[in-house]
Phi, psi and omega in degrees: 000133179235143180233133177231150178270192181287128182261328181213154187291327183298327177300317179291321179302317180295315179297318182298323177286317184298324185255006172082030175271307184218135176240155172293132180294137178056039188301323183292346176256015180097357177085163176237124188305130175067019176241135187225147177250134175274122180286187183306312180286323179295321179296318178295315181298314180297319177299318180296321177296316179296318181292329177296321177290315183299318180294316179300322182280307192272354172283347174287145180288345184259010179228134177239165183260165179208150173225089184274158181291150176289317178273128182228166178302134182305332181292340174304317184280337172291314181295321184283346181095002184287327181291319184270331190236359184270073188227159170240142176280123184243147171224159175245142175276127182286341182273306185253359176069015177288137175257135186209160176282126183295323184288350178246006182274152179288161178244147173219122184055037177080003182242145178291136177235161180294128179289347182268311185241351178085005181292146175268355181275088182232158181282164175295142180298145174221150184278139181233121181286136187273356182279141173281130182254140174216188183232140178255122183103177187281343185256126180266086176221175187299331182289342184249017181287132170226170184233146167287129188300136177273352177201159181271346188300320186295330175297330177287315184296318182287346176257010183306308183292319179303314182291314184299316182283318182291327181261001177054045183273140176256145175295135002272145174206163182232161176233125183250148180207141171242130181188167180283144172225165187220129176222131183278065184300140179275326183235065175288164177163190184057055176062235183269010183292311180233111183229169181273336174240124185210170183242139180243151172235102187239147175224127177252122185249117186267126185227166177283136176306137183103333177259002190295319182289327174297315179292326177302314179292322179297319182287330173300313180294317181297316182291323180294325177297323179297320179297327177299321182290342181277351175094020179295142179293152180300138177070011178270353180238152176204161171267141172231121181278142173279125176287171182306324182277347181264343184296138172295160185299336182267350193267137171268333177198152182202139173228146171255142164269119182248149175240146180272092176286169173301339179257016174114177179288127182218158184287135169256321187213143173250134175243116190232143165263103185271000182060213179255017186304310190292311181293325177295315180296317181289330174295316181297315186277332182266339185078007181255122180289124179251075183244167175238135178256117178272105184296323181295317182269352182054049180219152176252146175203158173271118183298150167273160185234129169255123185251135166241118186234112183254134170278108186299315182295324177293320179294319176300315179297317179298320180291326175295315178297317183295324185281337189290128174216145171249129187234125173277128194266357183304123177085357180277136182303128178086349186286320183300319180295317180293316181297326178290348180264020176095005179269154181290154180274002169236127183243148173263130182232132171259106188270066177287149165296142184304326181290342179260336185302133180296329173236128181264327179213132179249134180259121189233109172289138183298327176218178181270022175296134184307322181297318181288322177298316182298314180295317181297317179294322179295318178296316179302313181298322180291314180292330182295345177291336184235343184224163175277103188247147181229164179231135181213125180235005186269130177081179182291161182296325179296317179293327178291323175301315181297321179297317179290327175300319184289341176255003172084022181290119184295321185229136172244132184247119183252126175262118182243186184291332177294334180301327182298334183250320184265355178058035177235156177234160177263128178248123183253133184266131184303310190283324184257341185064011175282161184230145175236146174260120190232139177292138181300328184292341182240025183298313182300317179298316181295310182298316180299319179295316182289327177300327181282344187267352182290000000 
């Protein structure tokens, strides 16, 4: 038996469309570049990924949640530096008319060349702001300009005092948020890795100045532990430190959590020590003091911020890449019987952790006989009270097993003709393909026990 992982991204793109994880946005009109729709299974999977992060963050007594508006006062982005500094340097190729980011273009003999055709005939770089601009109200003029937020963090900073006073929080404490952001990227690509509309999972942790680097190290360790619980393969993740020239203007220190995609090591999450930049800037531009009063020490100070910022869509993509395996079944227990039922002797398996899998248990009647359908549907309805359960009666049982393997279903439950007399069902395990015969009366207990063992 041989097992191989994902070799190229296009293989995953095909599976995602075939099995209802991700579709091209507006596909019937030719699609919209770098925009993607999550299908039924993808929507469930992404929701599960978000909830795993949300629970880890907000179950702590020192972190609360927030859901800030996408549209904010334009001065928010002036204060944060996004209006003046959130830009990419762009050039156009005079030969093929390609527009590209200069800082990502190749060099030849010390000169920038077009990444598309290799021409040296390119225009002088000019800065392009990445924020999407729109208008609030019926009149489209400069007085009514607003922006789609390019990050969720600023909604947290401008609500610092509201949250701190209403929830009576003492430093250190954090504010977590999941939400959409928008960036008019010039070079989006690699499926859902870099898109113009994306979702972020950010947490800003407010600490006393002087304790910031200790908390910075603690959050690096805490976040890496969370990735372990998601089932990432060994050595597929690493930390990458930002050098002095790579640090953002607000950062005192920064590390990325990177994953090794089929297209190379790329960022999933940024962990930053933002200092007091954000609260100081919003105090300056709003005229509102954003300070914290430490009653024990009888002192006021502007908190420093440790940020953990996860790209949700990138994390979903990384988990899809991580879970994908192709397995040759020769000699594997139970494989010959399945292959003889019309299933392929090489199977694709998405090895999701059960808490992330869009379907946790599938109920499969061996045939379309009404008695078996009725029992299978009843079991599905009963299990659906506690688990994400599905029902499938189309095609041979072997092909249905393969279909469930491709969507990452941990357990398949088969109702056969013996069930009518012995009141037992066969449960087949995704990873081992082994089968157990289990009494219907203890199905919930059995499924719950097995979910914990993956």
